[in-house]
Residue frames relative to the residue before (quaternion, step in Angstrom):
aa qw qx qy qz dx dy dz
M 1.0000 0.0000 0.0000 0.0000 0.00 0.00 0.00
N 0.1984 -0.8313 0.5150 0.0663 3.56 -0.63 1.14
E 0.7826 0.2130 -0.1174 0.5730 3.58 1.22 -0.44
P 0.6123 -0.5220 0.4185 0.4213 3.58 -1.19 0.41
I 0.4897 -0.6859 0.4513 0.2934 3.56 -0.99 0.78
S 0.4550 -0.6248 0.5511 0.3145 3.53 -1.27 0.43
T 0.2790 -0.7828 0.5347 0.1534 3.57 -0.90 0.91
A 0.3737 0.7395 -0.4849 0.2799 3.57 1.27 0.17
S 0.8636 0.0207 -0.0501 0.5013 3.55 -0.92 1.02
I 0.4822 0.6403 -0.4553 0.3876 3.60 1.10 0.61
K 0.3712 -0.7304 0.5311 0.2161 3.56 -0.86 0.96
P 0.5891 -0.5764 0.4206 0.3792 3.60 -1.12 0.57
L 0.5253 -0.6042 0.4977 0.3336 3.53 -1.15 0.65
T 0.2597 -0.7511 0.5881 0.1502 3.55 -1.23 0.56
V 0.6826 -0.4551 0.3664 0.4390 3.54 -1.33 0.12
N 0.6179 0.5399 -0.3447 0.4560 3.60 1.11 -0.61
D 0.6117 0.5403 -0.3484 0.4610 3.58 1.08 -0.67
L 0.6553 0.5058 -0.3120 0.4662 3.58 0.97 -0.83
A 0.6337 0.5186 -0.3274 0.4716 3.58 1.02 -0.79
G 0.6492 0.5188 -0.3126 0.4600 3.57 1.03 -0.78
M 0.6093 0.5460 -0.3477 0.4580 3.57 1.07 -0.68
K 0.6359 0.5123 -0.3318 0.4723 3.59 0.99 -0.78
R 0.6641 0.5113 -0.3165 0.4443 3.59 0.85 -0.92
R 0.7040 0.4521 -0.2590 0.4826 3.59 1.03 -0.75
G 0.4683 -0.6778 0.4469 0.3487 3.58 1.21 -0.28
E 0.4525 0.6694 -0.4619 0.3657 3.58 1.21 0.46
K 0.4278 -0.7174 0.4893 0.2507 3.57 -0.74 1.06
I 0.3286 -0.7401 0.5634 0.1639 3.55 -1.11 0.80
S 0.2013 -0.7844 0.5767 0.1078 3.59 -0.73 1.05
C 0.0111 0.8018 -0.5939 0.0652 3.55 -0.95 0.95
L 0.0092 -0.7680 0.6403 0.0055 3.55 -1.13 0.74
T 0.4828 -0.6052 0.5224 0.3573 3.54 -1.21 0.39
A 0.0324 -0.7692 0.6381 0.0135 3.54 -1.25 0.56
Y 0.1421 -0.8267 0.5435 0.0310 3.56 -1.05 0.75
D 0.8032 0.1736 -0.0950 0.5619 3.62 1.19 -0.25
A 0.6971 -0.5102 0.3224 0.3872 3.54 -1.30 0.32
S 0.6524 0.5386 -0.3310 0.4180 3.61 0.91 -0.84
F 0.6942 0.4327 -0.2741 0.5057 3.58 0.85 -0.93
S 0.5814 0.5828 -0.3766 0.4249 3.59 1.05 -0.67
A 0.6757 0.4972 -0.2945 0.4577 3.58 0.88 -0.94
I 0.6621 0.5020 -0.3075 0.4637 3.59 0.97 -0.84
I 0.6573 0.5093 -0.3016 0.4664 3.57 0.93 -0.93
D 0.6517 0.5229 -0.3067 0.4558 3.56 0.95 -0.90
K 0.6667 0.5120 -0.2984 0.4521 3.58 0.91 -0.92
A 0.6439 0.5352 -0.3192 0.4439 3.59 1.10 -0.67
G 0.5477 -0.6454 0.3808 0.3720 3.59 1.25 -0.28
I 0.3326 0.7440 -0.5124 0.2708 3.59 1.24 0.18
D 0.4495 -0.7388 0.4463 0.2303 3.57 -0.85 1.01
V 0.8145 0.1180 -0.0080 0.5680 3.58 0.94 -0.90
M 0.1246 -0.7473 0.6453 0.0976 3.55 -1.08 0.79
L 0.1779 -0.7757 0.6019 0.0662 3.55 -0.82 1.09
V 0.2076 -0.7342 0.6335 0.1286 3.55 -0.68 1.10
G 0.0857 -0.8668 0.4911 -0.0102 3.50 0.09 1.34
D 0.5147 -0.6092 0.4900 0.3520 3.55 -1.19 0.47
S 0.3780 0.6956 -0.4818 0.3757 3.55 1.33 0.25
L 0.4846 0.6558 -0.4337 0.3832 3.58 1.24 -0.26
G 0.5572 0.6110 -0.3868 0.4081 3.58 1.15 -0.49
M 0.7243 0.4020 -0.2276 0.5118 3.56 1.12 -0.70
V 0.7844 0.3681 -0.2011 0.4569 3.61 0.70 -1.03
I 0.7226 0.3776 -0.2434 0.5254 3.61 1.17 -0.45
Q 0.7876 0.3479 -0.1692 0.4796 3.57 0.79 -1.05
G 0.4628 -0.7305 0.4105 0.2893 3.59 1.22 -0.29
H 0.4161 0.7013 -0.4794 0.3244 3.59 1.19 0.37
D 0.5672 -0.5971 0.4505 0.3447 3.56 -1.30 0.29
T 0.7799 0.1631 -0.0791 0.5991 3.58 1.20 -0.53
T 0.5912 -0.5616 0.4386 0.3779 3.56 -1.34 -0.04
L 0.4632 0.7516 -0.4058 0.2364 3.60 1.23 -0.33
P 0.6851 0.4989 -0.3310 0.4149 3.68 0.90 -0.66
V 0.5081 0.6689 -0.4253 0.3369 3.62 1.20 -0.29
T 0.2411 -0.7870 0.5583 0.1042 3.57 -0.89 0.99
I 0.6433 -0.5016 0.3951 0.4225 3.56 -1.25 0.22
N 0.6196 0.5368 -0.3500 0.4532 3.61 1.06 -0.64
D 0.5970 0.5418 -0.3505 0.4766 3.58 1.10 -0.71
M 0.6899 0.4967 -0.2789 0.4467 3.55 0.86 -1.01
V 0.6364 0.5168 -0.3312 0.4671 3.60 0.98 -0.77
Y 0.6548 0.5284 -0.3104 0.4422 3.57 0.91 -0.94
H 0.7262 0.4299 -0.2572 0.4708 3.59 0.73 -1.01
T 0.6152 0.5343 -0.3536 0.4593 3.60 1.06 -0.64
R 0.6386 0.5155 -0.3238 0.4708 3.57 1.00 -0.78
C 0.6263 0.5355 -0.3368 0.4557 3.61 0.97 -0.79
V 0.6856 0.4831 -0.2777 0.4685 3.57 0.95 -0.92
S 0.7020 0.4943 -0.2882 0.4240 3.58 0.82 -0.97
I 0.5869 0.5901 -0.3687 0.4141 3.58 1.09 -0.61
A 0.7708 0.4123 -0.1902 0.4469 3.59 0.93 -0.93
R 0.6344 0.5499 -0.3541 0.4121 3.62 1.11 -0.37
Q 0.2310 -0.7574 0.5919 0.1505 3.54 -1.30 0.43
R 0.8164 0.2625 -0.1018 0.5041 3.60 0.94 -0.88
A 0.6758 0.5516 -0.3197 0.3697 3.58 0.77 -1.02
F 0.4653 -0.6403 0.5455 0.2755 3.53 -1.21 0.72
I 0.2145 -0.8128 0.5337 0.0927 3.60 -0.87 0.93
I 0.0778 -0.7639 0.6406 0.0010 3.53 -0.86 1.13
A 0.1077 -0.7890 0.6018 0.0607 3.59 -1.01 0.78
D 0.4583 -0.6851 0.5021 0.2618 3.55 -1.03 0.82
L 0.3160 -0.6434 0.6551 0.2388 3.50 -1.25 0.63
P 0.3354 -0.7905 0.4715 0.2007 3.63 -0.48 1.12
F 0.7963 -0.3506 0.2393 0.4310 3.51 -1.42 0.15
L 0.8681 0.0362 -0.0928 0.4863 3.56 -0.95 1.11
S 0.4846 0.6513 -0.4551 0.3660 3.63 1.16 0.39
Y 0.7392 0.2900 -0.2064 0.5717 3.59 1.31 0.00
A 0.1436 0.8255 -0.5256 0.1472 3.56 1.02 0.90
T 0.7624 0.1134 -0.0800 0.6320 3.56 1.24 -0.52
P 0.6447 -0.5218 0.3730 0.4159 3.61 -1.17 0.37
V 0.6474 0.5153 -0.3294 0.4547 3.60 0.98 -0.77
A 0.6443 0.5047 -0.3182 0.4785 3.59 0.97 -0.83
A 0.6264 0.5371 -0.3328 0.4565 3.57 1.00 -0.81
A 0.6731 0.4936 -0.2972 0.4637 3.58 0.93 -0.88
Q 0.6547 0.5163 -0.3205 0.4495 3.58 0.92 -0.84
N 0.7135 0.4385 -0.2598 0.4807 3.57 0.92 -0.87
A 0.5962 0.5380 -0.3619 0.4734 3.59 1.10 -0.59
A 0.6165 0.5499 -0.3433 0.4468 3.59 1.01 -0.78
K 0.6358 0.5240 -0.3320 0.4593 3.60 1.00 -0.78
L 0.6809 0.4959 -0.2970 0.4497 3.58 0.90 -0.92
L 0.7006 0.4472 -0.2699 0.4862 3.59 1.03 -0.76
Q 0.7426 0.4302 -0.2373 0.4552 3.59 0.79 -0.99
Q 0.7736 0.3283 -0.1788 0.5117 3.58 0.87 -0.94
G 0.7442 0.4324 -0.2266 0.4559 3.56 0.99 -0.83
G 0.4184 -0.7204 0.4637 0.3015 3.58 1.12 -0.57
A 0.3611 0.7262 -0.5044 0.2961 3.60 1.19 0.38
Q 0.3432 -0.7227 0.5600 0.2150 3.56 -1.27 0.46
M 0.7782 0.0956 -0.0307 0.6200 3.57 1.29 -0.30
V 0.2254 -0.7483 0.6008 0.1681 3.56 -1.19 0.54
K 0.2399 -0.7618 0.5874 0.1309 3.56 -1.18 0.64
L 0.0122 -0.7822 0.6229 0.0021 3.55 -1.05 0.82
E 0.4568 -0.7117 0.4804 0.2326 3.53 -1.13 0.78
G 0.7957 0.3183 -0.2413 0.4553 3.54 -1.10 0.78
A 0.5771 -0.6074 0.4363 0.3280 3.55 -1.33 0.29
H 0.1413 0.7894 -0.5759 0.1589 3.57 0.56 1.19
L 0.1375 -0.8606 0.4871 0.0574 3.52 0.48 1.29
D 0.6214 0.5502 -0.3519 0.4328 3.58 1.04 -0.69
C 0.6677 0.4858 -0.2941 0.4813 3.56 0.99 -0.83
V 0.6476 0.5291 -0.3230 0.4432 3.58 0.92 -0.90
S 0.7016 0.4572 -0.2809 0.4689 3.58 0.79 -0.97
F 0.6178 0.5459 -0.3396 0.4527 3.60 1.05 -0.75
L 0.6765 0.4779 -0.2839 0.4831 3.57 0.95 -0.89
A 0.6702 0.5109 -0.3048 0.4437 3.58 0.84 -0.98
D 0.6469 0.5287 -0.3139 0.4511 3.57 0.99 -0.80
R 0.7322 0.3890 -0.2196 0.5141 3.57 1.20 -0.48
G 0.6502 -0.5912 0.2941 0.3758 3.55 1.19 0.56
V 0.5182 0.6232 -0.4291 0.3988 3.59 1.20 0.36
P 0.3448 -0.7298 0.5465 0.2233 3.63 -0.63 1.03
V 0.1283 -0.8201 0.5575 0.0123 3.57 -0.85 1.03
C 0.1650 -0.7351 0.6504 0.0965 3.53 -1.14 0.82
G 0.2961 -0.7466 0.5707 0.1710 3.57 -0.84 0.98
H 0.1459 -0.7688 0.6172 0.0825 3.56 -1.30 0.26
L 0.0461 0.8052 -0.5843 0.0905 3.57 -0.59 1.23
G 0.5966 0.5217 -0.4435 0.4185 3.54 -1.30 0.30
L 0.7888 -0.1343 0.1577 0.5787 3.55 -0.77 -1.05
L 0.1061 -0.7968 0.5946 0.0190 3.56 -0.75 1.11
P 0.3128 -0.8031 0.4690 0.1929 3.63 -0.08 1.23
Q 0.6304 0.5407 -0.3511 0.4324 3.61 1.07 -0.60
S 0.6840 0.4578 -0.2778 0.4954 3.59 1.27 -0.29
I 0.2476 0.8244 -0.4860 0.1513 3.58 1.24 0.37
N 0.6527 0.5211 -0.3321 0.4385 3.61 1.00 -0.67
Q 0.6448 0.4625 -0.3168 0.5196 3.58 1.26 -0.36
L 0.6840 0.4890 -0.2872 0.4588 3.58 0.98 -0.85
G 0.3593 -0.7533 0.4767 0.2762 3.57 1.04 -0.75
E 0.7837 -0.0745 0.0672 0.6130 3.57 1.17 -0.63
Y 0.5066 -0.6136 0.5054 0.3337 3.53 -1.29 0.39
K 0.2151 0.7853 -0.5476 0.1929 3.58 -0.43 1.19
V 0.6678 -0.5030 0.3744 0.4010 3.56 -1.30 0.39
Q 0.2060 -0.7763 0.5884 0.0926 3.55 -1.02 0.89
G 0.7745 0.3866 -0.2535 0.4318 3.58 -1.20 0.49
K 0.3978 0.7294 -0.4771 0.2866 3.59 1.15 0.38
E 0.6877 0.4172 -0.2694 0.5295 3.58 1.09 -0.65
Q 0.6308 -0.5858 0.3510 0.3684 3.57 -1.05 0.77
A 0.6611 0.5106 -0.3172 0.4491 3.59 0.89 -0.88
D 0.6582 0.5017 -0.3065 0.4702 3.56 1.00 -0.82
A 0.6378 0.5271 -0.3206 0.4610 3.58 1.02 -0.81
E 0.6576 0.5091 -0.3053 0.4639 3.56 0.95 -0.87
K 0.6227 0.5352 -0.3338 0.4630 3.58 1.09 -0.71
I 0.6590 0.4996 -0.3098 0.4692 3.59 0.94 -0.85
I 0.6303 0.5230 -0.3295 0.4697 3.61 1.00 -0.81
D 0.6754 0.4947 -0.2920 0.4624 3.57 0.89 -0.95
D 0.6563 0.5070 -0.3101 0.4648 3.59 0.96 -0.85
A 0.6272 0.5424 -0.3366 0.4463 3.58 1.00 -0.80
W 0.6680 0.4911 -0.2998 0.4720 3.56 0.90 -0.93
K 0.6661 0.5061 -0.3042 0.4556 3.60 0.95 -0.87
L 0.6225 0.5339 -0.3425 0.4585 3.60 1.05 -0.69
E 0.6437 0.5052 -0.3235 0.4752 3.56 0.98 -0.82
Q 0.6699 0.4982 -0.2979 0.4628 3.57 0.91 -0.89
A 0.6543 0.5167 -0.3068 0.4591 3.61 1.11 -0.63
G 0.6655 -0.5335 0.2948 0.4307 3.57 1.24 -0.25
A 0.4084 0.6919 -0.4963 0.3289 3.60 1.22 0.12
Q 0.2430 -0.7949 0.5444 0.1124 3.57 -0.98 0.87
L 0.7538 0.1569 -0.1202 0.6266 3.56 1.33 0.07
L 0.1028 -0.7908 0.6010 0.0542 3.56 -1.19 0.53
V 0.1929 -0.7383 0.6359 0.1156 3.54 -1.06 0.87
L 0.1173 -0.7583 0.6387 0.0563 3.56 -0.99 0.95
E 0.0671 -0.8262 0.5593 -0.0052 3.57 -0.60 1.14
C 0.8712 -0.0331 -0.0052 0.4898 3.54 -0.97 1.01
V 0.4356 0.6233 -0.5278 0.3783 3.54 0.55 1.25
P 0.6393 -0.5270 0.3697 0.4206 3.62 -1.13 0.45
A 0.5859 -0.6238 0.3958 0.3331 3.55 -0.99 0.88
L 0.6313 0.5409 -0.3379 0.4412 3.58 0.99 -0.77
L 0.6551 0.5049 -0.3022 0.4739 3.57 0.97 -0.86
A 0.6642 0.5071 -0.3042 0.4573 3.59 0.90 -0.90
G 0.6417 0.5197 -0.3208 0.4639 3.56 1.03 -0.78
Q 0.6339 0.5327 -0.3210 0.4597 3.55 1.03 -0.79
I 0.6709 0.4892 -0.2941 0.4734 3.57 0.92 -0.90
S 0.6429 0.5320 -0.3232 0.4463 3.58 0.94 -0.87
A 0.6747 0.4944 -0.2903 0.4648 3.57 1.01 -0.80
Q 0.6957 0.4988 -0.2721 0.4396 3.58 1.06 -0.74
L 0.7090 0.4518 -0.2663 0.4714 3.58 1.02 -0.75
T 0.4179 -0.6826 0.5331 0.2741 3.55 -1.20 0.52
I 0.6381 0.5050 -0.3339 0.4758 3.60 1.20 -0.42
P 0.5870 -0.5857 0.4131 0.3766 3.62 -1.13 0.53
V 0.1943 -0.7585 0.6148 0.0941 3.55 -1.12 0.82
I 0.1516 -0.7920 0.5899 0.0413 3.55 -0.70 1.17
G 0.2069 -0.8198 0.5275 0.0822 3.56 -0.68 1.08
I 0.0012 0.7300 -0.6817 -0.0482 3.51 -1.32 0.49
G 0.7940 -0.0278 -0.0478 0.6053 3.54 -0.19 1.29
A 0.5918 0.5843 -0.3445 0.4355 3.57 1.14 0.69
G 0.6604 -0.5591 0.3050 0.3979 3.58 1.15 0.50
V 0.6306 -0.6027 0.3787 0.3094 3.51 -1.32 0.49
Q 0.5956 0.6076 -0.3680 0.3749 3.61 1.17 -0.31
C 0.4685 0.6481 -0.4619 0.3837 3.60 1.22 -0.02
D 0.6112 -0.5755 0.4033 0.3642 3.56 -1.24 0.41
G 0.7983 -0.0139 0.0120 0.6020 3.57 1.21 -0.38
Q 0.3287 -0.7384 0.5595 0.1838 3.53 -1.34 0.10
V 0.0693 -0.7633 0.6393 0.0615 3.54 -1.23 0.60
L 0.0380 -0.7609 0.6467 0.0362 3.53 -1.20 0.67
V 0.5204 -0.5673 0.5182 0.3727 3.53 -1.28 0.32
L 0.5439 -0.6700 0.4031 0.3047 3.56 -0.69 1.15
Y 0.7083 0.4759 -0.2866 0.4356 3.57 0.77 -0.99
D 0.6052 0.5499 -0.3583 0.4505 3.59 1.11 -0.56
M 0.7318 0.4314 -0.2612 0.4584 3.60 0.77 -0.97
L 0.6582 0.4439 -0.3117 0.5220 3.59 1.30 -0.19
D 0.3781 -0.7672 0.4415 0.2713 3.57 1.37 0.00
I 0.5260 0.6229 -0.4238 0.3945 3.56 0.96 0.87
G 0.4169 0.7119 -0.4724 0.3102 3.58 1.20 0.31
I 0.5113 -0.6451 0.4735 0.3132 3.56 -1.26 0.41
A 0.6904 0.4209 -0.2722 0.5217 3.57 1.26 -0.31
K 0.6631 -0.4885 0.3789 0.4221 3.57 -1.29 0.20
R 0.4740 -0.6775 0.4820 0.2899 3.58 -0.93 0.91
P 0.4866 -0.6794 0.4583 0.3028 3.61 -0.82 0.93
R 0.6393 -0.5468 0.3869 0.3777 3.56 -1.17 0.56
F 0.7011 0.4910 -0.2817 0.4337 3.59 0.96 -0.82
S 0.6180 0.5270 -0.3527 0.4647 3.59 1.26 -0.15
K 0.2230 -0.7550 0.6003 0.1412 3.57 -1.33 0.08
N 0.4146 -0.6859 0.5426 0.2514 3.54 -1.10 0.76
F 0.1378 -0.8231 0.5484 0.0525 3.60 -0.16 1.27
M 0.5462 0.5942 -0.4075 0.4273 3.60 1.24 -0.02
H 0.5169 0.6980 -0.3983 0.2949 3.56 1.18 -0.54
E 0.8052 0.2398 -0.1123 0.5306 3.58 0.92 -0.89
T 0.6487 0.4701 -0.3312 0.4985 3.59 1.19 0.39
K 0.4552 -0.7182 0.4731 0.2306 3.54 -1.27 0.36
S 0.7896 0.1922 -0.1127 0.5717 3.58 1.23 -0.07
V 0.6448 -0.4961 0.4097 0.4127 3.54 -1.30 0.32
E 0.6482 0.5331 -0.3195 0.4399 3.57 0.91 -0.92
A 0.6762 0.4927 -0.2904 0.4644 3.58 0.93 -0.91
A 0.6385 0.5295 -0.3285 0.4517 3.59 1.02 -0.76
I 0.6658 0.4934 -0.3020 0.4713 3.58 0.93 -0.88
F 0.6560 0.4948 -0.3165 0.4740 3.58 0.97 -0.78
A 0.6238 0.5339 -0.3393 0.4590 3.59 1.04 -0.74
Y 0.6279 0.5161 -0.3251 0.4833 3.58 1.04 -0.76
H 0.6396 0.5358 -0.3190 0.4496 3.57 0.89 -0.93
Q 0.6823 0.4815 -0.2812 0.4728 3.57 0.88 -0.95
A 0.6482 0.5269 -0.3231 0.4448 3.59 0.95 -0.84
V 0.6487 0.4968 -0.3160 0.4822 3.58 1.03 -0.75
K 0.6716 0.5174 -0.3022 0.4358 3.57 0.83 -1.00
Q 0.7397 0.3971 -0.2068 0.5025 3.57 1.05 -0.79
A 0.4395 -0.7231 0.4271 0.3186 3.59 1.33 0.23
Q 0.4121 0.6965 -0.4770 0.3428 3.57 1.06 0.81
F 0.7384 0.2149 -0.1705 0.6161 3.55 1.33 -0.17
P 0.5345 -0.2242 -0.8133 0.0503 1.53 -1.82 1.73
A 0.4175 -0.6547 0.5711 0.2663 3.52 -1.26 0.61
P 0.7292 -0.4308 0.2849 0.4489 3.61 -1.22 0.22
E 0.6710 0.5130 -0.3180 0.4306 3.59 0.98 -0.73
H 0.6720 0.4563 -0.2944 0.5035 3.57 1.28 -0.21
S 0.6650 0.4916 -0.2758 0.4899 3.57 1.33 0.12
F 0.3753 -0.7224 0.5411 0.2109 3.56 -1.31 0.27
């Protein structure tokens, strides 16, 4: 593909489309999005998935962590993103403590799908009871393992997870259990590339990496990091795609192409 795709008369991608991409060995490109303007640009570039992440607490609201983000914040930004997209699949984060119980998870997931226009919700950790409860009620779920930003007060710092054998085995076991519970997608954040590749090969559902090596089925980055416009230091696993391009549109398309061609992440962006 040499040019961004036209989104005219194109139906939104579905979870089945993403599963088919994994089966075909086609890499899945994903970026975070928080508003209608960026949503339209990202969609036009051909990005497959837009994640309305609770990272908005840091890059939009200016907080030090994602913890202050509320479900109302997530509904608002998800609605902004969903209004402007035509093709990309939309995932929205369930924010901190919005899935403390399966019933709470369902109530808040309903807001993101019904009011926000999300097609899937993402939650951090191996909350199998919540995942199965949601899946049984027709809610598509994306799991999230490895570095869990909502657990920063327990972790103490943002660091690579799964480096020790016991920790790696726990992540592998949790990944398998999430799939069995009904998760249809999995995000792996800041884990060794070898471990992420092993998990991606073992699971039938697509695995999207962020700081998890090129062997994942797809990649996601925080939009502001890859455009080098964040207020915080850009993580090692990210890349400034604006450096060799002349516009936001060109940078996003360059990222999309790099993911599709398995050129990103390079070894220097992996652990």
